N, C-alpha and C positions, 0 to 999 in steps of 0.2 A: 518201336509203337508202346508197347507196355511201360521201357522205361521213360519215354515222354511225358505219358498221362501220369505216373508215379509222380514224376519231377514239378509238373502242374501241381497238383494235390499238396504235395508238401508247400508249395509256394503260397497256394491259397492260404494254408491253415497259418502260416510265418505272418501273412498280411493281414489275418482276422486277429491275432495275440497282439497285434500293434494296434489295432484298433479297439480294443476292448481291455486294454491293459489299464491297472488304477492309476488315477492320476496322483504325482507326486505333490505334498504340501511347497506351498511356497515360502522361501527359505528369504530372511533379510539380509544382505551384505553383513559382513563383519562390523563393518565400519559404521553403519546404521544401527545396529544392537546398542554397540557403545555408547553412540549419541543419546539415545533414548534411556538408556541407566543413567547417565550421568545427571540427564534433566531430572527423571526422577527422583533421583537421588541429591539433589542440590538444595542449598538451605530453604531455597523459594518455595519450592513444592513442599519440603518437611512445614514450611510458616503456615501454605493456603490448607496443607490439610491437618492443623491443628487448629485452626480459625473457624470453630464451629458455632462461637455464640458471644455476647457482648462481653468485654472484660467489668470488674468489679467499677474501673474508674468513668469506663464511658456509661454505666448502668447509672451510676451518680450525677452524672451529667444529664441525662435525659430525665431524672426523676425532678431535679432542680430546674431546668427549664418546660417541663410541666407545670411545675407549682407557681413560677413567677407567670405565666401565662395564665392560669387560674385565678391568681391574684390580680390581675387587671382584669379578669373578665367577671367576678362577682361586685365588685361595686358598679360595675355598667348593668347588671342586672338587678341588682337591688335598688338603681334609682329608676329602672324602668318598671318595675315593681312598686316601687312610691307613687311616679306619677299616673300611674292607671289606677292607685288608690283612689288619689287626689281627684282626679276627671270623675271616679263613681263617688265622689264625696259631693263635688260640684252638683254633679245631676241630681244627686239627693236632694239636695237645697233649692234647685231649679223648681223641682217636684212639689216640696210642699209650699214654695213660692206660687206657684200656678194655683195650687188648691187654695191657697188664702185670698189669692184675688177671687176665683171662684166663688167661693164664700161670700166675699164682700160684695161684691155683682148681685150675688142671689140674696144677701139679709142687709144691705146698704152699710154694713160695718164691719170690721172682724169680728172673731167670738172673743167673749170675753176670756182672757188667760187661765183663770181658774173662776169657780162659782162655790161660795159660802156662806152661812148665816152667821158664822163669826168670823172675826176680824182682831188682829191680822191672821194669816194663816199659818198654824204650826206644823213643822214637818213630822207629823205622827201619823198613823195609819187611823185617822179617826175625823169623822165628818163627812161632808158630801164631795166635796172637793173633786168636782169633775174638769177636768183639763181641758185646753184648749186643742188638742190634737184629737179627741173623740169628736169633736164636733166637724172636722173638717177631713173625719173618716173617707165620707163616701166620694169625697174631692181627688183622694186618692188608691181609688179601686179597693177601698175597705167597707163597701156597702152593707158586705153582710154581717160584719161587725157591729155596725151603726143600728141596723136594724134589730138586733138579738139586745142591744144594749137599753137596760130600764132606767131613764132618765127620771124617776120618781125614786129611786133607792140611789143611795151613796155607790162612787168609785169603788171602795171596800166589801159591799156586799158581795155573797158569795154567788150571785146570779150573774154579776159584772165582772168577779173577778177571773175568768176565762182567761189564760194567757193564751193568747192569738200571735205567732211572730209578725212583726212590722219591718219589711227590708228597708224600706225607706228613710226609717228612722236612727239606721245602723250603718255609721261609716265604715267600710272595709279594714279601715287601719284601728279600728274598737271604740272609737267614740260615738257618741249619739247628739242627739239635737233638743236645743229648749229655747223656747222664744224669749225678747227681752222684757223684765217687767219693771224696770228702774234705771238708772244711771248712777247710782251709790248702793255702798250695802246695806241692805235695809229689809222688813221684813215685806212680805206680799201682801200690801193692800189695796185701801181705792183711791188712794191720792198718789200713786205711785206715776213715773215719768215715764216710762216705757209704750208699749202699744199692746201688751197682753199682760194683764192684772185683774186684781181680782173685783168682779162682779159688773165691770166696765167693758163697752165695746165700742172703741175705738175707729172712727172712720178715716179715709185719707184728709180731708177737712180738718181734722181736729192736727194731723202732721204738721206744724206752721214752719220746722225746719226744711220740711221738703222731703218726700219719701227716698229721694236719690240720697240723700246722707244720713238717715236714719236706720239704724239696726233693727229688723224684725226678729231674726234667728239667727242663731249660732250655733259651733259644736260644743260638747261639755264633754268632759273626763267624768270618771267614775261611774262606779255600779247603779243604776237604780232600785233602790229599794222599795220603793212603794209600787212602783210601775210605770211605765209610758204614760197610761190614763191619768194619773194622779196629777191635780195642779199644783203641786210644791215644786220642791227644788229639783224633782227628778226632771221637769218638765219648762221649769223656770228659771231663769238665773239674769246677774246684774253686771252692768260695766263698771261697777264700782271696786271690784276686786281684780287687780293685774291676772293676765292670761296663766295658765298652766299648760304648759306644752310638751310633748314627749310622755314616754309611756312612764306610768304610776304616779302619777297626779292625779288629786281629787279635787272636789270644789270648792275647797277650803284656798286654791290656789298654791303658787308655787313657793316654798319655803315654809308652810303652814305648818306647824308645830301639833295644834291641840286639831279635833275633829269640830265640828261646827254644832251650833247649839240647835235646838229645836225653831229658834223664829230666825236664824241665820240662812241664808240661801245661797251665796257662794257664789264664782264667775264663769266664765265661759273658759274653753280651752281644749286640746286636740290632744289626739294622739301622732301627729305629722310634727315635723320637726320645725321649729322658727316659728309659730303662729299656727293661725285656726283662719277656716274658711266661715262668712259672715254673709247673712241672706239679707238686703237692702230693701227697702220698701217697692222701689222700680223696679224687683224679680232681680237684678243682678246680682251676684256672687263675686263676691272679693276675699281675696286671703289677706289677712292683718298681721303685721309681722307681732311676734309676742313683745317686743321691745318700744312699740309704739307708746309715745307719750299719752300718761293716764289722761290729762287734763281733753286730749284730742277723744281719748276712748269714750271718756264719760261725755262729752258731747254728742259721740254718735248713739249713744245710748238714750238720749233727751230727747222726742219728739218735740220740743217748743219752747228751748232756750235760747233762742233767736242768737246762738255761737255756730256760724257754718264755717268748719273746717275747709281748708284749702284741699283741691281736689288730688294732692298728692298724698295725702294720710296713709 
């Protein structure tokens, strides 16, 4: 009985040892270890381990591709910017045209291009010289400036020389705007053939060539010396001088080697390539090429010469 109990206890002890013994690590067959070592030490594995970045040749190829793409994109971006500037410029001229039309409706005529007791206009900061832009100021949302302007004093008086920005008079490309006083290069005087000149108020009935064939306002290059309110070449130009387009040209026109004299006025121009925008009497804004025939250009600056250019000018 005692031996049987002892044997049973030993049997249970052996079974408990089998159940709680530590598990052995899994071991791969020898053939599997050999295959794994061969894979890790193969040339393909070494090449994959070494490739952690771009080689110099690959980097140069990427840079070249990016440079080509940028070269293709930059002209398109520049063209989009130029188109936006040209659109804003046309909008400015249309607003000036609307202001002139409203002024004519209220007063029965266009404003004088400039007013002064002396003739012709000398391009110096001396005299009355109140220009047409001052008179249309209320019609381009500059009523405050117009109300503060003292018309009993000249434009150069300290009371009237307050510099007030006039965004409507500035093209985003850098040019500004001037009225057409004559069809030839000549001093600003009472006998000019344009629509905005000295001491004269022109109405639509005086534009015998038709308002749709007559330039009222156009773009001009150059820095204003006397200010936009001055009725000098800062706000008046003629079609007797070839257009000066592109940056860096002045009122003297393309190819001019000497500055203008005090009686010279100068022509139109712009910072746009190939031409400039012009406001016609019917309110339309057209882009005229800088290669336009001069006789046609001069006809457009004359209000009553009886010469009507074709519609393809």
